[in-house]
PDB file of N, CA, C and O in Angstrom, chain B, residues numbered from 101:
ATOM      1  N   MET B 101       0.832  -1.175   0.000  1.00  0.00           N
ATOM      2  CA  MET B 101       0.000   0.000   0.000  1.00  0.00           C
ATOM      3  C   MET B 101       0.877   1.239   0.000  1.00  0.00           C
ATOM      4  O   MET B 101       1.925   1.262   0.646  1.00  0.00           O
ATOM      5  N   PRO B 102       0.460   2.255  -0.711  1.00  0.00           N
ATOM      6  CA  PRO B 102       1.215   3.502  -0.631  1.00  0.00           C
ATOM      7  C   PRO B 102       1.037   4.143   0.744  1.00  0.00           C
ATOM      8  O   PRO B 102       0.058   3.857   1.435  1.00  0.00           O
ATOM      9  N   PRO B 103       1.960   4.996   1.145  1.00  0.00           N
ATOM     10  CA  PRO B 103       1.906   5.578   2.494  1.00  0.00           C
ATOM     11  C   PRO B 103       0.580   6.257   2.825  1.00  0.00           C
ATOM     12  O   PRO B 103       0.123   6.181   3.966  1.00  0.00           O
ATOM     13  N   GLU B 104      -0.046   6.915   1.856  1.00  0.00           N
ATOM     14  CA  GLU B 104      -1.306   7.607   2.146  1.00  0.00           C
ATOM     15  C   GLU B 104      -2.434   6.642   2.515  1.00  0.00           C
ATOM     16  O   GLU B 104      -3.407   7.052   3.147  1.00  0.00           O
ATOM     17  N   ALA B 105      -2.321   5.386   2.134  1.00  0.00           N
ATOM     18  CA  ALA B 105      -3.349   4.394   2.461  1.00  0.00           C
ATOM     19  C   ALA B 105      -3.236   3.907   3.903  1.00  0.00           C
ATOM     20  O   ALA B 105      -4.197   3.371   4.454  1.00  0.00           O
ATOM     21  N   LEU B 106      -2.090   4.085   4.503  1.00  0.00           N
ATOM     22  CA  LEU B 106      -1.883   3.571   5.859  1.00  0.00           C
ATOM     23  C   LEU B 106      -2.785   4.238   6.890  1.00  0.00           C
ATOM     24  O   LEU B 106      -3.133   3.624   7.899  1.00  0.00           O
ATOM     25  N   ASN B 107      -3.161   5.473   6.650  1.00  0.00           N
ATOM     26  CA  ASN B 107      -3.995   6.203   7.607  1.00  0.00           C
ATOM     27  C   ASN B 107      -5.483   6.106   7.302  1.00  0.00           C
ATOM     28  O   ASN B 107      -6.293   6.736   7.983  1.00  0.00           O
ATOM     29  N   ASN B 108      -5.854   5.335   6.300  1.00  0.00           N
ATOM     30  CA  ASN B 108      -7.256   5.195   5.923  1.00  0.00           C
ATOM     31  C   ASN B 108      -7.903   4.091   6.763  1.00  0.00           C
ATOM     32  O   ASN B 108      -7.565   2.918   6.598  1.00  0.00           O
ATOM     33  N   PRO B 109      -8.823   4.446   7.656  1.00  0.00           N
ATOM     34  CA  PRO B 109      -9.432   3.427   8.524  1.00  0.00           C
ATOM     35  C   PRO B 109     -10.363   2.460   7.789  1.00  0.00           C
ATOM     36  O   PRO B 109     -10.736   1.427   8.343  1.00  0.00           O
ATOM     37  N   GLN B 110     -10.740   2.784   6.548  1.00  0.00           N
ATOM     38  CA  GLN B 110     -11.637   1.912   5.787  1.00  0.00           C
ATOM     39  C   GLN B 110     -10.894   0.772   5.100  1.00  0.00           C
ATOM     40  O   GLN B 110     -11.523  -0.119   4.529  1.00  0.00           O
ATOM     41  N   ILE B 111      -9.580   0.787   5.148  1.00  0.00           N
ATOM     42  CA  ILE B 111      -8.796  -0.266   4.515  1.00  0.00           C
ATOM     43  C   ILE B 111      -8.490  -1.329   5.556  1.00  0.00           C
ATOM     44  O   ILE B 111      -7.746  -1.085   6.506  1.00  0.00           O
ATOM     45  N   ALA B 112      -9.066  -2.505   5.372  1.00  0.00           N
ATOM     46  CA  ALA B 112      -8.858  -3.607   6.311  1.00  0.00           C
ATOM     47  C   ALA B 112      -8.778  -4.912   5.525  1.00  0.00           C
ATOM     48  O   ALA B 112      -9.389  -5.039   4.464  1.00  0.00           O
ATOM     49  N   THR B 113      -8.031  -5.873   6.038  1.00  0.00           N
ATOM     50  CA  THR B 113      -7.816  -7.131   5.318  1.00  0.00           C
ATOM     51  C   THR B 113      -8.109  -8.380   6.147  1.00  0.00           C
ATOM     52  O   THR B 113      -8.001  -9.499   5.645  1.00  0.00           O
ATOM     53  N   PHE B 114      -8.476  -8.192   7.406  1.00  0.00           N
ATOM     54  CA  PHE B 114      -8.680  -9.357   8.268  1.00  0.00           C
ATOM     55  C   PHE B 114      -9.834  -9.109   9.222  1.00  0.00           C
ATOM     56  O   PHE B 114      -9.967  -8.006   9.753  1.00  0.00           O
ATOM     57  N   PRO B 115     -10.661 -10.101   9.447  1.00  0.00           N
ATOM     58  CA  PRO B 115     -10.810 -11.369   8.728  1.00  0.00           C
ATOM     59  C   PRO B 115     -11.463 -11.135   7.364  1.00  0.00           C
ATOM     60  O   PRO B 115     -12.107 -10.108   7.146  1.00  0.00           O
ATOM     61  N   SER B 116     -11.298 -12.064   6.475  1.00  0.00           N
ATOM     62  CA  SER B 116     -11.736 -11.851   5.093  1.00  0.00           C
ATOM     63  C   SER B 116     -13.248 -11.749   4.945  1.00  0.00           C
ATOM     64  O   SER B 116     -13.727 -11.100   4.015  1.00  0.00           O
ATOM     65  N   ASP B 117     -14.006 -12.370   5.834  1.00  0.00           N
ATOM     66  CA  ASP B 117     -15.469 -12.310   5.689  1.00  0.00           C
ATOM     67  C   ASP B 117     -16.051 -10.971   6.148  1.00  0.00           C
ATOM     68  O   ASP B 117     -17.063 -10.527   5.606  1.00  0.00           O
ATOM     69  N   LYS B 118     -15.435 -10.327   7.125  1.00  0.00           N
ATOM     70  CA  LYS B 118     -15.859  -8.995   7.588  1.00  0.00           C
ATOM     71  C   LYS B 118     -14.625  -8.249   8.083  1.00  0.00           C
ATOM     72  O   LYS B 118     -14.400  -8.161   9.291  1.00  0.00           O
ATOM     73  N   PRO B 119     -13.820  -7.711   7.163  1.00  0.00           N
ATOM     74  CA  PRO B 119     -12.544  -7.108   7.553  1.00  0.00           C
ATOM     75  C   PRO B 119     -12.705  -5.896   8.474  1.00  0.00           C
ATOM     76  O   PRO B 119     -13.476  -4.978   8.198  1.00  0.00           O
ATOM     77  N   ILE B 120     -11.964  -5.924   9.561  1.00  0.00           N
ATOM     78  CA  ILE B 120     -11.964  -4.803  10.507  1.00  0.00           C
ATOM     79  C   ILE B 120     -10.545  -4.401  10.926  1.00  0.00           C
ATOM     80  O   ILE B 120     -10.358  -3.367  11.568  1.00  0.00           O
ATOM     81  N   VAL B 121      -9.548  -5.213  10.566  1.00  0.00           N
ATOM     82  CA  VAL B 121      -8.168  -4.958  10.978  1.00  0.00           C
ATOM     83  C   VAL B 121      -7.283  -4.808   9.746  1.00  0.00           C
ATOM     84  O   VAL B 121      -7.363  -5.602   8.808  1.00  0.00           O
ATOM     85  N   LYS B 122      -6.438  -3.777   9.761  1.00  0.00           N
ATOM     86  CA  LYS B 122      -5.436  -3.600   8.708  1.00  0.00           C
ATOM     87  C   LYS B 122      -4.232  -4.451   9.105  1.00  0.00           C
ATOM     88  O   LYS B 122      -3.490  -4.101  10.023  1.00  0.00           O
ATOM     89  N   PHE B 123      -4.047  -5.567   8.407  1.00  0.00           N
ATOM     90  CA  PHE B 123      -3.086  -6.568   8.853  1.00  0.00           C
ATOM     91  C   PHE B 123      -2.075  -6.946   7.782  1.00  0.00           C
ATOM     92  O   PHE B 123      -0.999  -7.447   8.110  1.00  0.00           O
ATOM     93  N   ASP B 124      -2.391  -6.719   6.508  1.00  0.00           N
ATOM     94  CA  ASP B 124      -1.546  -7.188   5.408  1.00  0.00           C
ATOM     95  C   ASP B 124      -1.004  -6.006   4.608  1.00  0.00           C
ATOM     96  O   ASP B 124      -1.724  -5.048   4.330  1.00  0.00           O
ATOM     97  N   TYR B 125       0.262  -6.085   4.248  1.00  0.00           N
ATOM     98  CA  TYR B 125       0.948  -4.981   3.594  1.00  0.00           C
ATOM     99  C   TYR B 125       1.845  -5.507   2.484  1.00  0.00           C
ATOM    100  O   TYR B 125       2.203  -6.684   2.459  1.00  0.00           O
ATOM    101  N   VAL B 126       2.199  -4.617   1.569  1.00  0.00           N
ATOM    102  CA  VAL B 126       3.255  -4.874   0.593  1.00  0.00           C
ATOM    103  C   VAL B 126       4.347  -3.859   0.917  1.00  0.00           C
ATOM    104  O   VAL B 126       4.124  -2.651   0.827  1.00  0.00           O
ATOM    105  N   PHE B 127       5.512  -4.344   1.290  1.00  0.00           N
ATOM    106  CA  PHE B 127       6.621  -3.458   1.619  1.00  0.00           C
ATOM    107  C   PHE B 127       7.467  -3.226   0.378  1.00  0.00           C
ATOM    108  O   PHE B 127       7.761  -4.160  -0.368  1.00  0.00           O
ATOM    109  N   TYR B 128       7.860  -1.969   0.161  1.00  0.00           N
ATOM    110  CA  TYR B 128       8.685  -1.623  -0.995  1.00  0.00           C
ATOM    111  C   TYR B 128       9.454  -0.350  -0.676  1.00  0.00           C
ATOM    112  O   TYR B 128       9.173   0.330   0.311  1.00  0.00           O
ATOM    113  N   THR B 129      10.428  -0.036  -1.522  1.00  0.00           N
ATOM    114  CA  THR B 129      11.224   1.171  -1.363  1.00  0.00           C
ATOM    115  C   THR B 129      10.804   2.179  -2.427  1.00  0.00           C
ATOM    116  O   THR B 129      11.073   1.959  -3.608  1.00  0.00           O
ATOM    117  N   PRO B 130      10.151   3.282  -2.045  1.00  0.00           N
ATOM    118  CA  PRO B 130       9.688   4.259  -3.028  1.00  0.00           C
ATOM    119  C   PRO B 130      10.809   4.851  -3.881  1.00  0.00           C
ATOM    120  O   PRO B 130      10.562   5.325  -4.990  1.00  0.00           O
ATOM    121  N   LYS B 131      12.024   4.825  -3.375  1.00  0.00           N
ATOM    122  CA  LYS B 131      13.163   5.329  -4.147  1.00  0.00           C
ATOM    123  C   LYS B 131      13.361   4.502  -5.421  1.00  0.00           C
ATOM    124  O   LYS B 131      13.783   5.038  -6.445  1.00  0.00           O
ATOM    125  N   ASN B 132      13.062   3.205  -5.365  1.00  0.00           N
ATOM    126  CA  ASN B 132      13.328   2.301  -6.486  1.00  0.00           C
ATOM    127  C   ASN B 132      12.080   1.816  -7.214  1.00  0.00           C
ATOM    128  O   ASN B 132      12.182   1.262  -8.308  1.00  0.00           O
ATOM    129  N   ILE B 133      10.909   2.017  -6.625  1.00  0.00           N
ATOM    130  CA  ILE B 133       9.680   1.444  -7.185  1.00  0.00           C
ATOM    131  C   ILE B 133       8.593   2.507  -7.255  1.00  0.00           C
ATOM    132  O   ILE B 133       8.380   3.265  -6.308  1.00  0.00           O
ATOM    133  N   GLU B 134       7.908   2.549  -8.396  1.00  0.00           N
ATOM    134  CA  GLU B 134       6.752   3.428  -8.579  1.00  0.00           C
ATOM    135  C   GLU B 134       5.489   2.565  -8.564  1.00  0.00           C
ATOM    136  O   GLU B 134       5.369   1.619  -9.342  1.00  0.00           O
ATOM    137  N   VAL B 135       4.566   2.890  -7.692  1.00  0.00           N
ATOM    138  CA  VAL B 135       3.309   2.143  -7.617  1.00  0.00           C
ATOM    139  C   VAL B 135       2.390   2.634  -8.730  1.00  0.00           C
ATOM    140  O   VAL B 135       2.102   3.826  -8.830  1.00  0.00           O
ATOM    141  N   ILE B 136       1.934   1.703  -9.562  1.00  0.00           N
ATOM    142  CA  ILE B 136       1.014   2.019 -10.654  1.00  0.00           C
ATOM    143  C   ILE B 136      -0.421   1.878 -10.153  1.00  0.00           C
ATOM    144  O   ILE B 136      -1.269   2.735 -10.403  1.00  0.00           O
ATOM    145  N   GLU B 137      -0.672   0.789  -9.448  1.00  0.00           N
ATOM    146  CA  GLU B 137      -2.020   0.488  -8.962  1.00  0.00           C
ATOM    147  C   GLU B 137      -1.893  -0.430  -7.755  1.00  0.00           C
ATOM    148  O   GLU B 137      -0.962  -1.231  -7.667  1.00  0.00           O
ATOM    149  N   TRP B 138      -2.817  -0.310  -6.846  1.00  0.00           N
ATOM    150  CA  TRP B 138      -2.881  -1.250  -5.727  1.00  0.00           C
ATOM    151  C   TRP B 138      -4.341  -1.375  -5.318  1.00  0.00           C
ATOM    152  O   TRP B 138      -5.144  -0.465  -5.527  1.00  0.00           O
ATOM    153  N   ARG B 139      -4.665  -2.510  -4.736  1.00  0.00           N
ATOM    154  CA  ARG B 139      -6.024  -2.701  -4.234  1.00  0.00           C
ATOM    155  C   ARG B 139      -6.070  -3.911  -3.313  1.00  0.00           C
ATOM    156  O   ARG B 139      -5.185  -4.767  -3.321  1.00  0.00           O
ATOM    157  N   ILE B 140      -7.110  -3.948  -2.537  1.00  0.00           N
ATOM    158  CA  ILE B 140      -7.407  -5.115  -1.723  1.00  0.00           C
ATOM    159  C   ILE B 140      -8.399  -5.939  -2.523  1.00  0.00           C
ATOM    160  O   ILE B 140      -9.452  -5.437  -2.918  1.00  0.00           O
ATOM    161  N   VAL B 141      -8.074  -7.179  -2.759  1.00  0.00           N
ATOM    162  CA  VAL B 141      -8.894  -8.048  -3.602  1.00  0.00           C
ATOM    163  C   VAL B 141     -10.014  -8.635  -2.748  1.00  0.00           C
ATOM    164  O   VAL B 141      -9.784  -9.493  -1.896  1.00  0.00           O
ATOM    165  N   ASP B 142     -11.228  -8.154  -2.995  1.00  0.00           N
ATOM    166  CA  ASP B 142     -12.369  -8.640  -2.217  1.00  0.00           C
ATOM    167  C   ASP B 142     -13.493  -9.157  -3.115  1.00  0.00           C
ATOM    168  O   ASP B 142     -14.605  -9.394  -2.643  1.00  0.00           O
ATOM    169  N   GLN B 143     -13.211  -9.330  -4.392  1.00  0.00           N
ATOM    170  CA  GLN B 143     -14.216  -9.777  -5.354  1.00  0.00           C
ATOM    171  C   GLN B 143     -14.024 -11.240  -5.741  1.00  0.00           C
ATOM    172  O   GLN B 143     -14.383 -11.640  -6.849  1.00  0.00           O
ATOM    173  N   VAL B 144     -13.467 -12.034  -4.847  1.00  0.00           N
ATOM    174  CA  VAL B 144     -13.200 -13.444  -5.138  1.00  0.00           C
ATOM    175  C   VAL B 144     -13.769 -14.320  -4.024  1.00  0.00           C
ATOM    176  O   VAL B 144     -14.122 -13.835  -2.950  1.00  0.00           O
ATOM    177  N   LYS B 145     -13.848 -15.604  -4.302  1.00  0.00           N
ATOM    178  CA  LYS B 145     -14.249 -16.540  -3.252  1.00  0.00           C
ATOM    179  C   LYS B 145     -13.184 -16.552  -2.167  1.00  0.00           C
ATOM    180  O   LYS B 145     -12.021 -16.239  -2.421  1.00  0.00           O
ATOM    181  N   GLN B 146     -13.580 -16.907  -0.987  1.00  0.00           N
ATOM    182  CA  GLN B 146     -12.659 -16.907   0.145  1.00  0.00           C
ATOM    183  C   GLN B 146     -11.587 -17.975  -0.039  1.00  0.00           C
ATOM    184  O   GLN B 146     -11.889 -19.164  -0.142  1.00  0.00           O
ATOM    185  N   ALA B 147     -10.334 -17.535  -0.080  1.00  0.00           N
ATOM    186  CA  ALA B 147      -9.211 -18.452  -0.206  1.00  0.00           C
ATOM    187  C   ALA B 147      -8.376 -18.489   1.069  1.00  0.00           C
ATOM    188  O   ALA B 147      -7.527 -19.363   1.243  1.00  0.00           O
ATOM    189  N   SER B 148      -8.624 -17.538   1.951  1.00  0.00           N
ATOM    190  CA  SER B 148      -7.829 -17.413   3.162  1.00  0.00           C
ATOM    191  C   SER B 148      -8.658 -16.658   4.195  1.00  0.00           C
ATOM    192  O   SER B 148      -9.753 -16.181   3.897  1.00  0.00           O
ATOM    193  N   ASP B 149      -8.131 -16.554   5.399  1.00  0.00           N
ATOM    194  CA  ASP B 149      -8.802 -15.729   6.397  1.00  0.00           C
ATOM    195  C   ASP B 149      -8.376 -14.265   6.284  1.00  0.00           C
ATOM    196  O   ASP B 149      -8.841 -13.418   7.047  1.00  0.00           O
ATOM    197  N   HIS B 150      -7.484 -13.969   5.323  1.00  0.00           N
ATOM    198  CA  HIS B 150      -7.054 -12.608   5.015  1.00  0.00           C
ATOM    199  C   HIS B 150      -7.475 -12.277   3.588  1.00  0.00           C
ATOM    200  O   HIS B 150      -7.559 -13.167   2.742  1.00  0.00           O
ATOM    201  N   LEU B 151      -7.740 -10.992   3.316  1.00  0.00           N
ATOM    202  CA  LEU B 151      -7.959 -10.559   1.941  1.00  0.00           C
ATOM    203  C   LEU B 151      -6.602 -10.291   1.299  1.00  0.00           C
ATOM    204  O   LEU B 151      -5.724  -9.718   1.944  1.00  0.00           O
ATOM    205  N   PRO B 152      -6.410 -10.693   0.041  1.00  0.00           N
ATOM    206  CA  PRO B 152      -5.137 -10.434  -0.630  1.00  0.00           C
ATOM    207  C   PRO B 152      -4.954  -8.944  -0.928  1.00  0.00           C
ATOM    208  O   PRO B 152      -5.917  -8.226  -1.196  1.00  0.00           O
ATOM    209  N   VAL B 153      -3.712  -8.504  -0.876  1.00  0.00           N
ATOM    210  CA  VAL B 153      -3.343  -7.152  -1.281  1.00  0.00           C
ATOM    211  C   VAL B 153      -2.574  -7.286  -2.585  1.00  0.00           C
ATOM    212  O   VAL B 153      -1.583  -8.013  -2.653  1.00  0.00           O
ATOM    213  N   MET B 154      -3.032  -6.578  -3.631  1.00  0.00           N
ATOM    214  CA  MET B 154      -2.406  -6.652  -4.948  1.00  0.00           C
ATOM    215  C   MET B 154      -1.743  -5.307  -5.237  1.00  0.00           C
ATOM    216  O   MET B 154      -2.312  -4.250  -4.963  1.00  0.00           O
ATOM    217  N   MET B 155      -0.528  -5.363  -5.796  1.00  0.00           N
ATOM    218  CA  MET B 155       0.157  -4.137  -6.182  1.00  0.00           C
ATOM    219  C   MET B 155       0.800  -4.323  -7.540  1.00  0.00           C
ATOM    220  O   MET B 155       1.543  -5.280  -7.761  1.00  0.00           O
ATOM    221  N   LYS B 156       0.510  -3.399  -8.456  1.00  0.00           N
ATOM    222  CA  LYS B 156       1.184  -3.366  -9.758  1.00  0.00           C
ATOM    223  C   LYS B 156       2.199  -2.229  -9.674  1.00  0.00           C
ATOM    224  O   LYS B 156       1.861  -1.118  -9.266  1.00  0.00           O
ATOM    225  N   PHE B 157       3.441  -2.509 -10.061  1.00  0.00           N
ATOM    226  CA  PHE B 157       4.489  -1.505  -9.915  1.00  0.00           C
ATOM    227  C   PHE B 157       5.465  -1.575 -11.077  1.00  0.00           C
ATOM    228  O   PHE B 157       5.448  -2.509 -11.879  1.00  0.00           O
ATOM    229  N   ARG B 158       6.324  -0.546 -11.145  1.00  0.00           N
ATOM    230  CA  ARG B 158       7.432  -0.572 -12.110  1.00  0.00           C
ATOM    231  C   ARG B 158       8.688  -0.098 -11.393  1.00  0.00           C
ATOM    232  O   ARG B 158       8.649   0.755 -10.505  1.00  0.00           O
ATOM    233  N   PHE B 159       9.798  -0.682 -11.812  1.00  0.00           N
ATOM    234  CA  PHE B 159      11.078  -0.270 -11.264  1.00  0.00           C
ATOM    235  C   PHE B 159      11.483   1.054 -11.891  1.00  0.00           C
ATOM    236  O   PHE B 159      11.346   1.242 -13.100  1.00  0.00           O
ATOM    237  N   LYS B 160      11.981   1.970 -11.070  1.00  0.00           N
ATOM    238  CA  LYS B 160      12.463   3.252 -11.574  1.00  0.00           C
ATOM    239  C   LYS B 160      13.843   3.058 -12.179  1.00  0.00           C
ATOM    240  O   LYS B 160      14.579   2.150 -11.793  1.00  0.00           O
ATOM    241  N   ASP B 161      14.184   3.902 -13.113  1.00  0.00           N
ATOM    242  CA  ASP B 161      15.523   3.837 -13.742  1.00  0.00           C
ATOM    243  C   ASP B 161      16.597   4.248 -12.771  1.00  0.00           C
ATOM    244  O   ASP B 161      17.777   4.254 -13.121  1.00  0.00           O
TER     245      ASP B 161
END
């Protein structure tokens, strides 16, 4: 998640059936990586007790 998402209380990943806790993250170095898109995947059948966090990124030159 980008830093601005960390303070958003509506972003939660656990438990997957009724998320109330922000528990899952993607760690990266902004100096080397540009985030193109990120989201919490909640449009799928339950595969875990956590919701997946997806991030599309590109390496900076």
